[in-house]
C-alpha positions as CSV (number, residue, x, y, z in Angstrom):
1,M,171.9,87.5,-162.1
2,S,170.0,86.1,-164.7
3,K,166.6,84.2,-164.2
4,L,168.5,80.9,-165.2
5,M,170.8,81.4,-162.3
6,A,168.2,82.2,-159.9
7,V,166.4,79.1,-160.6
8,G,169.7,77.1,-160.3
9,A,170.3,78.7,-157.0
10,V,166.9,77.8,-155.5
11,L,166.9,74.4,-156.9
12,V,170.4,74.1,-155.3
13,L,169.2,75.2,-151.9
14,L,166.0,73.0,-152.2
15,G,168.3,70.0,-153.1
16,V,170.5,70.4,-150.1
17,L,167.6,71.1,-147.8
18,G,166.0,67.6,-149.2
19,L,169.2,65.8,-148.2
20,A,169.4,67.6,-144.9
21,V,166.2,66.9,-143.7
22,P,164.6,64.1,-145.4
23,Y,161.6,63.7,-143.2
24,F,159.2,66.2,-142.0
25,T,155.7,66.4,-140.3
26,T,152.6,68.4,-141.1
27,S,149.5,68.8,-138.9
28,E,146.1,69.6,-139.9
29,T,143.0,70.7,-137.7
30,K,139.7,69.9,-138.9
31,D,136.4,70.7,-137.1
32,V,134.8,67.7,-136.0
33,A,131.5,68.9,-134.7
34,R,130.0,72.3,-133.7
35,V,127.2,72.8,-131.2
36,G,126.6,76.4,-130.4
37,D,129.8,78.1,-129.5
38,L,131.3,75.0,-128.8
39,K,133.5,73.2,-131.4
40,L,135.4,69.9,-131.3
41,Q,138.7,69.6,-133.5
42,A,141.0,67.2,-134.2
43,T,144.3,67.5,-135.3
44,E,146.0,65.0,-137.9
45,R,149.7,64.7,-138.1
46,T,150.9,63.3,-141.5
47,S,154.9,62.3,-142.0
48,H,156.3,63.0,-145.3
49,A,159.8,61.6,-146.8
50,I,161.8,62.9,-149.3
51,P,163.5,60.6,-151.6
52,P,167.3,61.0,-151.5
53,M,167.6,60.4,-155.3
54,A,164.9,63.1,-155.8
55,A,166.8,65.8,-153.8
56,G,170.0,64.7,-155.4
57,G,168.4,64.9,-158.8
58,V,167.3,68.6,-157.9
59,L,170.7,69.3,-156.7
60,V,172.4,68.3,-159.8
61,L,170.0,70.3,-161.9
62,G,170.4,73.3,-160.1
63,V,174.4,73.0,-160.3
64,V,173.8,72.5,-164.2
65,L,171.6,75.4,-164.5
66,L,174.0,77.9,-162.6
67,G,176.8,76.8,-164.8
68,A,174.7,77.1,-167.9
69,G,173.9,80.6,-166.3
70,F,177.6,81.2,-165.9
71,F,178.6,80.4,-169.3
72,R,175.8,82.0,-170.8
73,K,176.9,85.3,-169.4
74,A,180.7,85.0,-170.7
């Protein structure tokens, strides 16, 4: 499998994943205060959205790269 086809396959996978799961949440834990051995932490959750047009564009680009890799081999 050529590098072109590998990149295309990864982009197809990311595009399908972006269309299947358009929203995801990340969390970040920060130290608020620290006194000796005692530390206070706060967890901040952030939601992210993947635009369907972006995921579709990545999917189409991946399919084009896969097709170019197949035609380049022949």
